[in-house]
N, C-alpha and C positions, 0 to 999 in steps of 0.2 A: 692694391693688395693691402688689407687692414690686418695688422699683426698686433694682438694684445700682449701687453707685458704686465704680469702680475705685480702690482705696485704696493704691496703691503709692507715690504722690507727688502733691502738688497740693492743690486746694481741696476736700477731702473734707467737712470740717465744715460749710462754708457750704452746699453742696448738700444735706447731710443736714437742716439746719434748714429749708431751703425746702421740701423734700419733706414733712417732718412737718407744716408749716403747711397743706399741701394735703391732708392725711389719708392720704398714701402711707406705706408702710413701707420706709424706707431701709435697705439692707443693704451695709455696707462689704465689698468683695471684695479679698482679698490672694492668693487662689489659685483655680485653675480649678474646683475642686469646688463652690465656693459658687454658681456660676452656675445650678445645678439649682434649679428652683422660682422663678426670677427672671422677672418679666414684661417688664422693660426695663432698659437699662444706660446709665449716664452715664460717659463718659471725661472727667475734669475737666481744667482748666487746670493748668499747672505747667511743667515743662521737657520738651519733646517728645522730645529725644534720650534723656534719662534714663528717662522712662516707657517709651519704645520698647525700650531695652536691658533694663529690668526685666521687661517682659511677655514679651519674647523668651526671656530667661534662665530665667524661671519657667514657661515653656511655657503661658502664659495666652493668648498671641496666637492660637493655633489654635482655642482654645475660643471666644474672642470672635468670630472670623471665622465659625465654624460657627453660633453664636448669631444673628449678624446675617443670615447666608445663609438661615436658617430663617424669616426674616421678623419677628424680634423687633426692637422699636425700640431704636436706639442713638443717643444724643446725645453729640457731641463738642464741648466748649467750649474755645476758644483752642488750647492744645496738643493737646487731644482732636480738634479739627478737623484739625490737621496729621496726626495719626495715622490718621485716616480717609481721607486723600487718596491718590490714585494718584501724583501728582507734587508734589515739593516743591522750591522754590528758596529761597535765603536772599537777603535784600535787599542784603547786602554781598558774599557769597561766590559767588553764582550757584547753579547746580545742586548738589544735595546727594545724598549716597548714604545718608542716614539711613534707618533702618528705619521703615516704616509698615505699617499693616494693609492699605492699598491697596483699601479696600472701596468708596470713592466715586469716581465719574468726575469728579474735580475736581483742579485744580492750585492750590496755595497758595504764597504768598510769605511766609516767616517774617520776623518783626521788621520788618514793612513800614513802620512809623511811626518806627522808630529805637529808641533806648535806653529803659530804664525811666523815665528822667526826663521822657520825652515822653508818658507815659501820660495818658489823658484819659477823660472820660465824654461820651457823645453820644446824642442821640435818633436813631432810624432807623425805617424802615418795613420790615415783614416780611410777605410774602404769606401770607394766611390767618390772620394774627395782628393786624396793625395796627401802630400806633406803639409802640415799646419804647425803653427806655433801657439802654445797655450800658456797661461799663467796659472800656476797651482798654488792656491792659498788655503791652507788647512783643508786640503782637498781630499775627497774620498777616492778609493779605487773601486773599479767594478770587478768584484772577485769571481763572479760566476753568472752565467746566463743560460736559460733553458728555453726550448722552443715555445713560441715562435721568435723569441728575442735572440740576438747574437751579439757578441762583442765585436765591434767594428773598428776599434782603435786601440793601439798598444803603444807603450812608451818603455824604453829601456832605462831603468833607474839605476844609479850607481851602486846603491846598497840593497835594493829590493829585487833587482833583476827586471824581467819583463812583466809589466802590469797592465791590466785593462783600464782604459781611460775613456772609452766611448762604447755605446751600445745602441742598437736600433731594434725596434719591434714594430714593423709596418710603419704607421704614421707617427710613432713616438721615438724621440731621439734623446738620449741621456749622455751628457759629457761631463767629466769630472773636473774640467778646468774652465777658465774664463777667456773665451775668444774676444769678448768686448774690450778687455784690457789690452790685449796685444793687437787689436784692430784686424783680426783674422776674418776677412770678408768671405772666404770660400765656404765657411760653415754656414753663414747666413744665406748665401746664394743657394746652397744645397737645401737648406731648410725651407726657404721660400719656394724652391722647386717642388717640394713635397706638396705644398698647398696648391700648386698649379695643376697637379695631376688629376 
């Protein structure tokens, strides 16, 4: 199983290590040609506007969109989830005009929990996976989903209440946290399972 990791910016090494532990062959991708022969793709956390500009400038965005539209699994973590979304808001600035791939029928709110100093780890439940632990670092929330997407993971936040933190739309999976930081293998196993279907 060859799993590409978009390697223009973000948590590439951590995802690589998790995939190797599960027996997958991680392939860092910096250009569009490397998507040939890949079974699944991870868009890692990092800075969503920077990643968006880089994949747009390098013409990788169209290739990723085609890859996803052909039914190949794509996992977006944190910034990657933002890039998969059709609609993006910023918790302070409101609606944004930032570039996204727009592949999933979800709306997200960037930096929903505040600054990096408000980062935290939490347990949460995900449909089809069960209880997992995630690291939330300047993380978005998944505010809304419409068919065929659905919110598949929720977390109870002490001040915000119940918030969406994961969504799935067929072969596309968006999670607003970092499973690679907490070593949460169940999410990778689920994702690799999508590629085997």
